[in-house]
ZADO-1210 file (C-alpha; in nm, 4 decimals, padded with zeros to 6 digits):
<atoms>
<atom x="-00.0263" y="00.4502" z="04.1230" code="MET" pos="1"/>
<atom x="00.1143" y="00.1019" z="04.0913" code="SER" pos="2"/>
<atom x="-00.1846" y="-00.0119" z="03.8821" code="SER" pos="3"/>
<atom x="-00.1258" y="00.2795" z="03.6406" code="LEU" pos="4"/>
<atom x="00.2369" y="00.1774" z="03.6092" code="LYS" pos="5"/>
<atom x="00.1351" y="-00.1822" z="03.5418" code="ASN" pos="6"/>
<atom x="-00.1128" y="-00.0639" z="03.2796" code="ASN" pos="7"/>
<atom x="00.1561" y="00.1349" z="03.1061" code="LYS" pos="8"/>
<atom x="00.3895" y="-00.1614" z="03.0906" code="THR" pos="9"/>
<atom x="00.1033" y="-00.3785" z="02.9755" code="LEU" pos="10"/>
<atom x="00.0252" y="-00.1298" z="02.6992" code="THR" pos="11"/>
<atom x="00.3893" y="-00.1194" z="02.5979" code="GLU" pos="12"/>
<atom x="00.4049" y="-00.4975" z="02.5952" code="ARG" pos="13"/>
<atom x="00.0913" y="-00.5146" z="02.3813" code="ILE" pos="14"/>
<atom x="00.2361" y="-00.2619" z="02.1359" code="ASP" pos="15"/>
<atom x="00.5597" y="-00.4600" z="02.1123" code="ILE" pos="16"/>
<atom x="00.3697" y="-00.7836" z="02.0544" code="ALA" pos="17"/>
<atom x="00.1529" y="-00.6238" z="01.7862" code="ILE" pos="18"/>
<atom x="00.4544" y="-00.4776" z="01.6078" code="SER" pos="19"/>
<atom x="00.6302" y="-00.8154" z="01.6117" code="LYS" pos="20"/>
<atom x="00.3171" y="-00.9836" z="01.4795" code="GLU" pos="21"/>
<atom x="00.2867" y="-00.7190" z="01.2086" code="GLY" pos="22"/>
<atom x="00.6431" y="-00.7896" z="01.0948" code="LYS" pos="23"/>
<atom x="00.5752" y="-01.1615" z="01.0827" code="LEU" pos="24"/>
<atom x="00.2530" y="-01.1110" z="00.8898" code="LYS" pos="25"/>
<atom x="00.4333" y="-00.8836" z="00.6433" code="HIS" pos="26"/>
<atom x="00.6967" y="-01.1492" z="00.5673" code="THR" pos="27"/>
<atom x="00.4360" y="-01.4221" z="00.5352" code="ASN" pos="28"/>
<atom x="00.2192" y="-01.2079" z="00.3111" code="SER" pos="29"/>
<atom x="00.5236" y="-01.1334" z="00.0935" code="HIS" pos="30"/>
<atom x="00.5944" y="-01.5075" z="00.0620" code="ASN" pos="31"/>
<atom x="00.2285" y="-01.5793" z="-00.0069" code="LYS" pos="32"/>
<atom x="00.2091" y="-01.3101" z="-00.2719" code="SER" pos="33"/>
<atom x="00.5171" y="-01.4557" z="-00.4451" code="PHE" pos="34"/>
<atom x="00.3603" y="-01.8019" z="-00.4417" code="VAL" pos="35"/>
<atom x="00.0320" y="-01.6583" z="-00.5698" code="ASN" pos="36"/>
<atom x="00.2028" y="-01.4774" z="-00.8558" code="ILE" pos="37"/>
<atom x="00.4093" y="-01.7855" z="-00.9449" code="PHE" pos="38"/>
<atom x="00.1044" y="-02.0113" z="-00.9468" code="SER" pos="39"/>
<atom x="-00.0877" y="-01.7579" z="-01.1543" code="ARG" pos="40"/>
<atom x="00.1961" y="-01.7413" z="-01.4080" code="VAL" pos="41"/>
<atom x="00.2050" y="-02.1201" z="-01.4374" code="ALA" pos="42"/>
<atom x="-00.1729" y="-02.1367" z="-01.4697" code="THR" pos="43"/>
<atom x="-00.1876" y="-01.8626" z="-01.7326" code="GLU" pos="44"/>
<atom x="00.0785" y="-02.0257" z="-01.9498" code="LEU" pos="45"/>
<atom x="-00.0628" y="-02.3751" z="-01.9171" code="LEU" pos="46"/>
<atom x="-00.4202" y="-02.2625" z="-01.9794" code="ALA" pos="47"/>
<atom x="-00.3213" y="-02.0676" z="-02.2898" code="GLY" pos="48"/>
<atom x="-00.1368" y="-02.3647" z="-02.4349" code="LEU" pos="49"/>
<atom x="-00.4083" y="-02.6164" z="-02.3498" code="MET" pos="50"/>
<atom x="-00.6958" y="-02.4062" z="-02.4803" code="ILE" pos="51"/>
<atom x="-00.5060" y="-02.3209" z="-02.7982" code="GLY" pos="52"/>
<atom x="-00.4177" y="-02.6855" z="-02.8574" code="ALA" pos="53"/>
<atom x="-00.7758" y="-02.7923" z="-02.7850" code="GLY" pos="54"/>
<atom x="-00.9228" y="-02.5442" z="-03.0303" code="ILE" pos="55"/>
<atom x="-00.6653" y="-02.6383" z="-03.2949" code="GLY" pos="56"/>
<atom x="-00.7259" y="-03.0118" z="-03.2493" code="TRP" pos="57"/>
<atom x="-01.1031" y="-02.9614" z="-03.2703" code="THR" pos="58"/>
<atom x="-01.0773" y="-02.7627" z="-03.5936" code="ILE" pos="59"/>
<atom x="-00.8353" y="-03.0210" z="-03.7367" code="ASP" pos="60"/>
<atom x="-01.0794" y="-03.3019" z="-03.6594" code="GLN" pos="61"/>
<atom x="-01.3658" y="-03.1067" z="-03.8112" code="TRP" pos="62"/>
<atom x="-01.1828" y="-03.0046" z="-04.1307" code="LEU" pos="63"/>
<atom x="-00.9535" y="-03.3119" z="-04.1484" code="GLU" pos="64"/>
<atom x="-00.6421" y="-03.0940" z="-04.1842" code="THR" pos="65"/>
<atom x="-00.4231" y="-03.2607" z="-03.9203" code="THR" pos="66"/>
<atom x="-00.1909" y="-03.1037" z="-03.7707" code="PRO" pos="67"/>
<atom x="-00.2034" y="-02.7536" z="-03.9194" code="TRP" pos="68"/>
<atom x="-00.4606" y="-02.5860" z="-03.6987" code="PHE" pos="69"/>
<atom x="-00.3234" y="-02.7646" z="-03.3930" code="LEU" pos="70"/>
<atom x="00.0172" y="-02.6077" z="-03.4539" code="ILE" pos="71"/>
<atom x="-00.1264" y="-02.2638" z="-03.5340" code="ILE" pos="72"/>
<atom x="-00.3551" y="-02.2476" z="-03.2313" code="PHE" pos="73"/>
<atom x="-00.0904" y="-02.4002" z="-03.0028" code="PHE" pos="74"/>
<atom x="00.1393" y="-02.1106" z="-03.0964" code="LEU" pos="75"/>
<atom x="-00.1440" y="-01.8576" z="-03.0549" code="LEU" pos="76"/>
<atom x="-00.2251" y="-02.0041" z="-02.7129" code="GLY" pos="77"/>
<atom x="00.1406" y="-01.9780" z="-02.6156" code="GLY" pos="78"/>
<atom x="00.1440" y="-01.6151" z="-02.7280" code="ALA" pos="79"/>
<atom x="-00.1704" y="-01.5454" z="-02.5244" code="ALA" pos="80"/>
<atom x="-00.0095" y="-01.7127" z="-02.2220" code="GLY" pos="81"/>
<atom x="00.3041" y="-01.5008" z="-02.2594" code="ILE" pos="82"/>
<atom x="00.0910" y="-01.1862" z="-02.2943" code="LEU" pos="83"/>
<atom x="-00.0883" y="-01.2774" z="-01.9715" code="ASN" pos="84"/>
<atom x="00.2490" y="-01.3461" z="-01.8096" code="LEU" pos="85"/>
<atom x="00.3633" y="-00.9972" z="-01.9132" code="TRP" pos="86"/>
<atom x="00.0494" y="-00.8487" z="-01.7596" code="ARG" pos="87"/>
<atom x="00.1163" y="-01.0277" z="-01.4304" code="VAL" pos="88"/>
<atom x="00.4838" y="-00.9263" z="-01.4205" code="VAL" pos="89"/>
<atom x="00.4134" y="-00.5605" z="-01.4991" code="THR" pos="90"/>
<atom x="00.1239" y="-00.5537" z="-01.2531" code="GLY" pos="91"/>
<atom x="-00.1402" y="-00.4635" z="-01.5075" code="LYS" pos="92"/>
<atom x="-00.3099" y="-00.8014" z="-01.4771" code="GLY" pos="93"/>
<atom x="-00.3515" y="-00.7657" z="-01.1020" code="LEU" pos="94"/>
<atom x="-00.5977" y="-00.4779" z="-01.1340" code="LYS" pos="95"/>
<atom x="-00.9550" y="-00.4831" z="-01.2493" code="ILE" pos="96"/>
<atom x="-00.8787" y="-00.3141" z="-01.5805" code="GLY" pos="97"/>
<atom x="-00.5701" y="-00.4021" z="-01.7856" code="TYR" pos="98"/>
<atom x="-00.5240" y="-00.0537" z="-01.9255" code="PHE" pos="99"/>
<atom x="-00.5069" y="00.1464" z="-01.6003" code="ASP" pos="100"/>
</atoms>
């Protein structure tokens, strides 16, 4: 009988430990998800601006129209970055398809 009682307390102690660990993992995963979203937002904005500026600079060098295409594509890259930011904030960019 005493071993059954010890097993029950051991089971209870295991359940308590698992529930505490689950709470800690939930808070850490919430913090990690916030950091992941923040880093994705920064990456999306920066990538849009850099790619837009790179394309604009390349076209300007090719057509010798400095700085018109650089300005145009920099603004388009910024708009693309903001669109991607909107997708992340609304949760549509976290799924496989954007239009779900």
